[in-house]
C-alpha positions in Angstrom: 0.2 -0.1 0.2 2.5 2.4 -1.0 1.4 6.4 -1.2 0.5 7.5 -4.5 1.6 11.3 -6.0 -1.1 13.4 -5.5 0.5 16.6 -6.4 -1.4 17.1 -10.0 -4.6 16.2 -8.8 -4.7 18.7 -6.3 -2.8 21.4 -8.0 -6.4 21.4 -11.0 -8.4 21.0 -7.8 -7.4 24.0 -6.0 -6.9 26.5 -9.3 -10.7 25.6 -9.7 -11.5 26.9 -6.5 -9.6 30.1 -7.3 -11.9 30.6 -10.1 -14.6 30.1 -7.8 -13.4 32.4 -5.4 -13.3 29.3 -2.9 -10.8 28.9 0.2 -11.8 25.3 1.2 -13.1 22.6 -0.6 -14.7 19.6 1.4 -14.8 16.0 -0.5 -16.9 13.3 1.4 -16.3 9.5 0.7 -20.1 9.1 -0.1 -21.9 9.7 -3.3 -25.3 11.4 -3.9 -27.1 8.5 -2.0 -25.3 8.4 1.1 -23.9 5.1 -0.1 -20.7 3.3 2.2 -19.6 1.6 -0.8 -19.7 3.2 -4.0 -19.1 3.1 -7.7 -16.0 3.9 -9.3 -17.3 6.8 -10.9 -18.0 8.6 -7.4 -14.6 7.6 -5.8 -14.0 10.9 -5.6 -11.8 11.3 -2.6 -9.8 8.6 -3.7 -8.7 10.0 -7.0 -7.9 13.1 -4.9 -5.7 12.0 -2.1 -5.3 8.3 -2.9 -6.7 6.5 0.3 -8.8 3.6 -0.5 -10.7 3.3 2.6 -15.0 3.1 2.7 -14.6 5.8 5.3 -13.1 9.5 5.1 -13.3 12.9 4.2 -10.9 15.2 2.5 -10.4 19.2 3.0 -8.5 20.7 0.7 -7.2 24.6 1.4 -5.2 26.7 -1.4 -1.7 25.2 0.5 -3.0 22.4 3.0 -4.7 19.4 2.9 -6.2 17.1 5.5 -8.0 13.5 5.5 -10.2 12.2 8.8 -11.0 8.9 8.7 -11.6 6.6 12.0 -9.7 3.7 13.9 -10.5 1.0 11.5 -8.2 3.0 8.9 -5.6 4.6 10.7 -2.7 1.9 9.3 -4.4 1.8 6.0 -4.4 5.5 5.5 -0.6 6.5 7.3 0.6 3.9 4.3 -1.4 5.6 1.8 -1.1 9.2 2.0 1.4 10.8 0.7 3.3 13.7 2.3 1.0 16.6 0.7 -1.5 15.3 3.7 -2.5 15.3 6.9 -4.0 12.8 8.7 -6.6 13.5 11.2 -7.4 10.3 13.5 -11.0 10.8 14.3 -11.7 10.0 17.8 -8.2 10.4 19.4 -7.6 12.8 22.0 -6.6 16.7 21.1 -7.1 16.0 17.4 -9.2 18.3 15.7 -12.5 16.8 13.7 -12.6 17.3 9.7 -15.3 19.6 10.5 -13.0 21.8 13.1 -10.2 21.9 10.9 -11.8 23.2 7.9 -13.6 26.1 10.0 -10.1 26.6 11.8 -8.7 27.4 7.9 -11.9 29.1 7.1 -11.2 31.8 9.7 -11.0 35.3 8.3 -13.9 35.5 6.0 -13.1 32.8 4.3 -15.2 30.8 2.0 -16.1 27.2 1.9 -17.5 25.0 -0.7 -18.7 21.4 -1.5 -21.5 19.6 -3.9 -24.9 19.6 -2.0 -25.2 16.3 -3.0 -22.5 14.8 -1.4 -23.5 16.0 2.1 -26.7 15.7 4.3 -28.7 18.4 5.4 -28.1 18.1 9.3 -24.3 18.1 8.3 -24.0 21.0 6.0 -26.2 23.1 8.3 -23.9 22.2 11.6 -21.0 22.9 9.2 -21.9 26.4 8.3 -22.9 27.2 11.9 -19.7 26.4 13.3 -17.6 28.0 10.0 -19.3 30.9 10.7 -18.9 30.7 14.0 -15.0 30.4 14.1 -15.2 33.6 11.9 -15.6 32.6 8.6 -18.2 33.2 5.5 -20.0 30.3 5.5 -20.6 27.0 3.6 -21.4 27.4 0.0 -23.0 24.9 -2.3 -21.1 24.4 -5.1 -23.7 22.8 -8.0 -20.4 21.9 -10.1 -18.3 19.0 -8.5 -14.5 20.3 -8.9 -13.2 16.8 -7.8 -15.0 15.5 -11.4 -13.6 18.8 -13.3 -10.4 17.9 -12.1 -10.9 14.4 -12.8 -11.9 15.0 -16.6 -12.2 12.4 -19.2 -10.1 9.7 -16.9 -13.3 9.6 -14.5 -14.8 6.2 -14.9 -18.6 6.5 -16.9 -21.6 5.9 -14.2 -22.8 2.3 -14.4 -25.4 1.1 -16.6 -26.2 -2.6 -15.4 -29.7 -4.6 -15.6 -32.1 -4.6 -12.8 -33.4 -7.8 -11.8 -36.4 -8.9 -9.9 -36.1 -11.0 -6.5 -38.7 -13.5 -6.2 -41.0 -13.2 -3.2 -39.7 -16.5 -2.0 -37.1 -15.2 -1.0 -38.3 -11.4 0.6 -40.8 -12.7 1.9 -43.4 -9.6 0.7 -44.5 -8.2 -2.5 -44.1 -4.6 -2.7 -47.9 -4.1 -2.7 -47.8 -4.5 1.1 -44.9 -3.2 1.6 -45.8 0.3 0.4 -49.4 -0.3 2.3 -47.4 -0.3 5.4 -45.2 2.4 4.6 -48.2 4.9 3.8 -49.6 3.9 7.3 -46.4 5.0 9.0 -46.6 8.4 6.8 -50.0 8.5 7.9 -49.5 8.5 11.5 -46.3 10.7 11.0 -49.0 13.2 8.7 -46.7 13.7 6.5 -47.4 14.5 2.4 -44.9 11.9 1.0 -41.6 10.4 1.5 -38.8 11.1 -1.0 -36.3 7.9 -0.4 -32.8 8.3 -1.5 -30.7 5.2 0.0 -30.2 3.0 -2.7 -30.7 -0.3 -0.6 -34.0 1.1 0.5 -35.3 1.2 -3.0 -34.1 -2.0 -4.0 -35.8 -3.3 -1.1 -39.1 -1.5 -1.2 -39.4 -2.5 -4.7 -38.0 -6.0 -4.7 -35.4 -5.8 -7.3 -31.5 -5.8 -7.2 -28.7 -4.6 -9.4 -25.2 -4.0 -9.8 -24.2 -0.8 -10.0 -21.7 -0.9 -6.8 -19.5 -3.8 -6.7 -20.2 -6.3 -4.2 -23.4 -4.7 -3.1 -26.8 -5.5 -5.2 -28.2 -2.3 -5.7 -28.7 0.1 -8.4 -29.0 4.3 -8.7 -32.4 5.7 -8.4 -34.7 7.3 -6.1 -38.3 7.1 -5.0 -41.4 9.0 -4.2 -44.2 7.5 -2.3 -47.6 9.6 -1.4 -50.4 8.2 0.0 -51.7 7.6 -3.4 -48.5 7.1 -5.4 -45.4 5.6 -5.5 -42.5 6.9 -8.4 -39.3 5.5 -9.4 -36.3 7.4 -10.8 -34.2 5.3 -12.8 -32.4 4.6 -16.2 -35.6 2.9 -17.8 -33.2 1.1 -20.0 -32.1 -0.9 -17.2 -35.7 -2.6 -16.9 -36.6 -5.5 -18.3 -40.0 -6.9 -19.1 -40.8 -8.9 -15.8 -39.4 -5.7 -14.0 -41.8 -3.0 -15.6 -44.8 -5.6 -15.3 -44.2 -6.1 -11.4 -43.8 -2.7 -10.9 -46.9 -2.0 -12.9 -48.9 -4.7 -10.8 -47.7 -2.8 -7.9 -48.9 1.0 -9.1 -45.4 2.1 -9.3 -44.4 4.7 -12.0 -41.2 4.4 -13.9 -39.4 8.1 -14.1 -36.2 9.3 -15.6 -33.5 9.0 -12.8 -32.5 12.4 -14.0 -36.4 14.1 -13.5 -36.1 14.1 -9.3 -34.7 17.4 -8.7 -36.8 19.3 -11.4 -40.2 16.8 -9.6 -38.6 17.6 -6.2 -38.8 21.3 -7.0 -42.7 21.1 -8.5 -43.7 19.1 -5.4 -42.0 22.2 -2.9 -43.8 25.0 -5.5 -47.3 22.8 -5.2 -46.9 22.2 -1.2 -45.7 26.6 -1.0 -49.3 27.4 -2.8 -51.6 25.0 -0.7 -49.5 26.4 2.0 -50.4 30.0 1.1 -54.4 29.2 0.5 -54.3 26.8 4.1 -51.8 28.6 6.1 -50.2 25.1 6.9 -48.1 24.0 4.4 -47.6 20.3 4.1 -43.9 18.7 4.6 -42.0 16.2 2.3 -40.6 13.6 4.6 -36.9 12.4 3.8 -34.0 10.6 5.5 -31.8 12.5 7.8 -28.9 10.7 5.5 -31.0 12.8 2.3 -28.7 15.3 0.4 -28.8 18.6 1.3 -29.1 19.5 -2.4 -32.4 17.3 -2.2 -33.9 19.3 1.0 -33.1 22.7 -0.8 -35.1 21.1 -3.9 -37.8 20.7 -1.8 -37.9 23.6 -0.5 -35.9 23.8 2.5 -36.8 23.9 6.1 -40.2 25.4 5.7 -41.2 22.2 3.6 -39.2 19.0 5.0 -38.9 17.2 7.7 -35.9 15.1 8.2 -36.3 11.7 10.0 -34.9 8.4 10.2 -36.0 6.7 7.2 -39.3 4.3 8.0 -38.2 2.2 4.9 -34.8 1.6 6.9 -36.6 0.5 10.1 -38.7 -2.0 7.9 -35.8 -3.2 5.6 -33.8 -4.3 9.3 -36.6 -6.2 11.1 -36.3 -9.3 8.3 -39.3 -11.1 8.0 -39.6 -15.0 8.8 -38.7 -15.7 5.1 -35.7 -13.6 5.1 -34.4 -14.7 8.6 -34.5 -18.3 7.1 -32.6 -17.1 4.5 -30.1 -15.6 6.3 -30.1 -19.1 8.4 -29.6 -21.2 5.3 -27.1 -18.9 3.5 -24.8 -19.0 6.3 -25.4 -22.8 6.1 -23.4 -22.8 2.5 -21.5 -19.9 3.1 -20.2 -22.1 6.2 -19.7 -25.0 4.2 -17.5 -22.9 1.8 -15.5 -21.6 4.4 -14.6 -24.8 5.8 -13.6 -26.3 3.1 -11.5 -22.9 2.6 -9.8 -23.2 6.1 -9.3 -27.3 5.2 -7.9 -27.1 1.8 -5.5 -23.3 3.3 -4.0 -25.7 6.5 -3.5 -28.7 3.7 -1.5 -26.3 1.5 0.4 -24.7 3.7 1.4 -27.8 6.6 1.1 -31.1 5.1 2.0 -29.7 1.3 4.2 -26.9 2.2 2.9 -24.8 -0.3 3.8 -21.1 -1.1 0.5 -19.1 -1.6 -0.2 -15.1 -1.5 -2.8 -13.7 0.7 -4.4 -12.7 -3.2 -4.3 -16.1 -4.4 -5.7 -17.8 -1.1 -8.8 -15.2 -1.5 -9.0 -16.2 -5.3 -9.3 -19.9 -3.7 -12.0 -18.6 -1.6 -14.0 -17.1 -3.9 -14.1 -20.0 -6.5 -15.9 -21.9 -3.4 -18.3 -19.7 -2.8 -19.3 -19.8 -6.4 -20.0 -23.7 -6.2 -22.9 -22.9 -3.8 -26.6 -22.5 -4.5 -27.8 -19.2 -5.3 -24.4 -17.2 -4.9 -24.6 -13.7 -6.7 -20.8 -12.6 -6.0 -19.1 -11.5 -2.7 -20.5 -9.4 -0.7 -17.3 -6.9 0.3 -13.3 -7.7 -0.7 -12.1 -10.5 1.2 -9.9 -9.7 3.4 -6.9 -12.9 3.5 -3.9 -11.2 5.7 -1.0 -13.1 7.1 1.1 -11.5 10.7 1.3 -7.6 10.6 -1.0 -7.3 7.9 -3.8 -8.8 10.1 -3.4 -5.7 12.4 -4.4 -3.5 9.0 -8.5 -3.3 10.1 -9.4 -3.5 6.7 -7.1 -5.1 4.9 -7.3 -5.6 0.9 -4.7 -8.1 -0.7 -3.8 -7.2 -4.4 -1.5 -9.9 -6.8 1.7 -9.0 -7.1 2.5 -6.8 -4.0 0.7 -8.7 -0.9 2.5 -10.7 1.5 2.7 -14.7 1.0 1.0 -16.4 3.6 3.4 -17.7 6.8 2.0 -20.9 8.4 4.0 -19.3 11.7 2.1 -16.6 11.8 -1.6 -15.4 12.7 -3.9 -15.6 9.4 -6.9 -13.4 9.7 -9.9 -14.0 7.2 -12.8 -12.0 6.9 -15.2 -12.3 4.0 -18.5 -12.6 3.4 -20.9 -13.6 -0.1 -24.2 -12.6 -1.6 -26.8 -15.0 -1.8 -30.2 -14.9 -3.5 -31.8 -15.7 0.0 -29.4 -13.5 2.3 -25.7 -11.9 2.8 -23.0 -13.2 4.6 -19.9 -11.7 6.8 -17.4 -14.1 8.8 -14.5 -13.5 10.5 -12.3 -16.5 11.7 -8.3 -16.0 13.0 -6.5 -19.1 12.9 -2.4 -20.2 13.4 -1.6 -23.1 11.2 2.0 -23.3 13.4 2.0 -23.1 17.5 0.9 -19.5 18.6 2.5 -17.6 21.0 1.0 -17.5 24.6 0.5 -13.6 23.9 -1.4 -14.5 20.8 -3.9 -17.6 22.6 -4.7 -15.3 25.3 -6.0 -11.8 23.2 -7.8 -14.3 20.6 -8.9 -16.3 24.1 -9.8 -12.7 25.7 -11.9 -11.4 22.3 -13.4 -15.1 22.0 -14.6 -14.4 25.5 -16.0 -11.1 24.4 -18.2 -13.0 21.4 -19.6 -15.5 23.5 -20.6 -12.8 26.0 -22.4 -11.2 23.7 -23.9 -14.1 22.0 -25.7 -15.4 25.3 -26.7 -11.8 26.8 -30.4 -11.3 27.7 -31.7 -7.6 27.7 -35.2 -6.1 28.0 -37.1 -5.0 24.8 -35.8 -1.1 24.0 -32.2 -1.8 24.6 -29.4 0.0 22.3 -26.2 -1.7 20.7 -24.8 0.9 22.4 -25.8 -0.6 25.8 -24.4 -3.9 25.2 -21.6 -3.1 23.6 -19.1 -3.1 26.9 -20.0 -6.8 27.3 -17.9 -8.2 24.1 -15.0 -5.1 25.3 -14.9 -6.3 29.2 -12.7 -9.5 29.0 -9.9 -7.4 26.9 -10.8 -4.0 29.0 -9.8 -5.9 32.2 -6.2 -6.2 30.8 -6.3 -2.6 29.2 -6.6 -3.9 25.7 -9.5 -2.5 23.3 -10.0 -2.3 19.5 -11.0 0.8 17.3 -14.1 -0.5 15.7 -17.6 -1.1 16.5 -18.8 -4.9 17.9 -21.4 -5.0 15.3 -23.3 -4.1 12.1 -26.6 -4.3 10.4 -26.7 -6.8 7.2 -29.2 -7.0 4.8 -30.9 -9.3 3.0 -29.2 -10.1 -0.3 -28.7 -6.6 0.1 -25.5 -4.3 1.6 -23.0 -5.9 4.0 -23.5 -3.0 6.3 -26.8 -1.8 6.7 -28.8 1.2 9.1 -29.9 1.8 11.5 -29.0 -0.8 14.4 -25.7 -1.9 15.4 -23.5 -2.4 18.2 -20.6 0.3 19.0 -20.1 3.5 20.8 -21.4 5.4 18.4 -24.0 7.7 19.2 -26.1 6.5 16.2 -26.2 3.3 18.3 -27.6 4.7 21.1 -30.7 6.0 19.7 -32.1 2.7 18.0 -32.8 0.1 20.0 -32.3 -3.3 18.7 -35.7 -4.9 17.8 -36.5 -8.7 16.8 -35.7 -9.6 13.5 -32.6 -7.5 12.8 -29.3 -9.3 11.3 -26.5 -7.9 13.0 -22.9 -9.1 13.7 -21.0 -9.8 16.6 -17.1 -9.4 15.9 -14.8 -8.0 18.8 -11.2 -7.5 18.3 -7.7 -6.8 18.9 -4.7 -5.2 16.8 -0.9 -4.9 17.8 -0.1 -3.5 14.8 3.1 -4.4 12.8 2.6 -7.1 14.6 -1.0 -9.0 14.4 -4.5 -9.0 14.3 -7.2 -10.8 15.6 -11.0 -10.6 15.3 -14.3 -13.0 15.9 -17.0 -12.6 14.1 -20.6 -14.0 13.8 -24.1 -13.2 12.2 -26.7 -13.3 15.1 -30.9 -12.5 14.6 -32.0 -10.5 17.2 -35.0 -12.7 18.8 -37.4 -12.9 21.4 -36.7 -15.3 24.7 -38.3 -16.9 27.3 -37.3 -15.7 30.8 -38.6 -16.8 34.2 -40.2 -13.3 34.4 -41.0 -10.3 32.9 -40.1 -7.2 34.8 -41.9 -4.1 33.3 -44.3 -6.5 31.2 -41.3 -6.3 29.0 -40.2 -8.7 26.5 -36.8 -10.2 26.7 -34.6 -10.5 23.6 -31.4 -12.5 22.7 -29.3 -13.9 19.9 -29.6 -16.8 17.5 -26.1 -16.7 15.8 -26.4 -18.6 12.3 -22.6 -18.6 11.7 -21.5 -22.0 11.0 -17.5 -22.5 11.0 -15.7 -23.6 14.2 -12.7 -21.6 16.1 -9.0 -22.0 16.1 -8.9 -24.3 18.8 -5.1 -23.9 18.7 -5.5 -20.1 19.6 -8.1 -20.9 22.9 -6.9 -21.0 26.1 -8.7 -23.4 27.7 -7.8 -22.1 31.4 -9.2 -18.8 30.6 -12.6 -19.9 29.8 -15.4 -20.3 32.4 -17.4 -23.6 32.2 -20.3 -22.0 31.2 -17.9 -20.7 28.1 -16.4 -24.3 27.4 -20.4 -25.6 27.6 -21.3 -22.6 24.9 -18.2 -23.1 22.6 -18.8 -27.3 22.9 -22.7 -26.9 22.1 -21.5 -24.6 18.8 -19.0 -26.8 17.9 -21.1 -30.0 18.1 -23.8 -27.8 16.4 -21.7 -27.0 13.2 -20.7 -30.5 13.2 -24.1 -31.6 13.1 -25.2 -29.1 10.5 -22.1 -29.5 8.1 -20.5 -32.7 8.2 -22.8 -33.9 5.8 -21.2 -31.8 2.9 -18.1 -33.0 2.8 -19.2 -37.3 3.0 -17.0 -37.5 -0.2 -14.2 -35.2 1.1 -11.6 -36.8 3.2 -9.4 -33.7 4.1 -12.2 -31.2 4.8 -14.0 -33.5 6.6 -11.1 -34.5 9.2 -10.1 -30.7 9.7 -13.8 -30.3 10.3 -13.7 -33.3 13.1 -10.4 -31.7 14.6 -11.7 -28.2 15.1 -15.3 -29.3 16.5 -14.1 -31.6 19.3 -15.4 -30.6 22.4 -12.7 -29.0 25.3 -13.1 -31.6 28.4 -12.9 -30.2 31.7 -9.7 -30.2 32.7 -8.3 -32.7 35.6 -5.0 -30.9 37.3 -3.0 -33.2 39.5 0.9 -32.7 40.7 0.9 -29.1 38.9 -0.1 -30.3 35.3 -3.0 -30.4 33.5 -5.0 -33.8 32.2 -7.6 -34.1 29.8 
């Protein structure tokens, strides 16, 4: 991950800034739909600074440049940014946020510019206030994207990939029913309608999938839903006859993608006229993540209400069909991972093969592709050996990545898209003899995973509230990790899905966990330059039976759906309580029972599976020695 020389693109951008009398220019990571993962044509921040992580904001002045990212990417960003850039490590003490840095650079009446389609109005309005308080002229929406102009003909074209219909046997609910449910929510909120701008919400609402963004089965579009209409803004050439027929059956009108902002302005004018006659203009609702440009087009503060999208909430609560899909796709995906780990150990240990991280990742994708209903990966596979495992979102590249060292820790974080669900699993392995420190660190992480898996909590509890359960054993040693403990996952949709999650982000304190949520449980520990550990299972939030129901509340817990054993050689059994050993033995037995049938004709994989799922017996101490 060598840095890229960004001096040429910075020079072009600064020339454009001078022409438009801008002193500071902001380049967010997201596209105009607030997507975390983006199409190549929207990778503006990567183009301008060279950093390829999924989260970060670049800020450029006429003589300085800074890039802010969170703890997942400190290591990666420090390797990819060249000397033109200052790295702002978000969340560390005494480190400015990118907003503070921009405001500080804008003092003495300077102007800050941003493409208003790439930043939410919530962020834009707070930033404008911060800039003005610091003595700057404020935040100016710039309709032309200056990075696009600097990029010129080298910018990739916008994807025009076909959209496909997802059958109800996978979705569990048709679009007509989803729209009816949504309209009930809009009626409760007494809103004129909802403009949907997040791509995964639109895909879910209309039971469609696409491939405009790598690893994410979504497509560029908008939707507007009112009490009596549903409009779908999309490039119609992407739609086949079956999609068009389905949309018509569900009373959805297709309109050109580029017509959304003109229609939004017309809606605003109509609402304003009605308001003038009735003294109460009706408001349209948009998501808090929707762009500043969309809010302005709809008439601004007087005509727009921002809230958490009701589509996002509905999508996150998986129905029975989606929950069963999650179980089944994780079983098939687990079979691919078990085959892979058995193959990798055989290659490295028995056959003394030499394999790069990228070659191993390719093998895993090949094995996954042989499973039923496979549609692709859900994110680039993190195949990392030794010190590379400490780079939280490491991506191996052919020709430059490391050779896997069988005597070092190996971390594999990977996932796939299937018609019936989306997977995300991390396992940390060692093919030789781990050190005592590695075993202890791995076992502390495992204990956190088990603690959260076994947790029972009252309905209304947030992921923010239970995050410490996964960190407690690391904290007792003065250790921690710089990423969230869990994120929501879609149903054949984005591998990172809001609004729920487990972690210290403020957003996770605002939304309680609910039955049907599919979330990851993934504590970790990382020593930069040495090794990294992460253990990740996917789990469905469900109601559990308790002896009492204090406060007349239901109580919730987790049902893990990941079916891949943990690395036995990295577990220090002496650090586990009997309850933890019982949990681990029961989990291993469940994996063996569900998975061994896949490998009746595969002696290598079956032997590996049985080895890794054998129970941990109660230890007997005699004369200072432990016997099993």
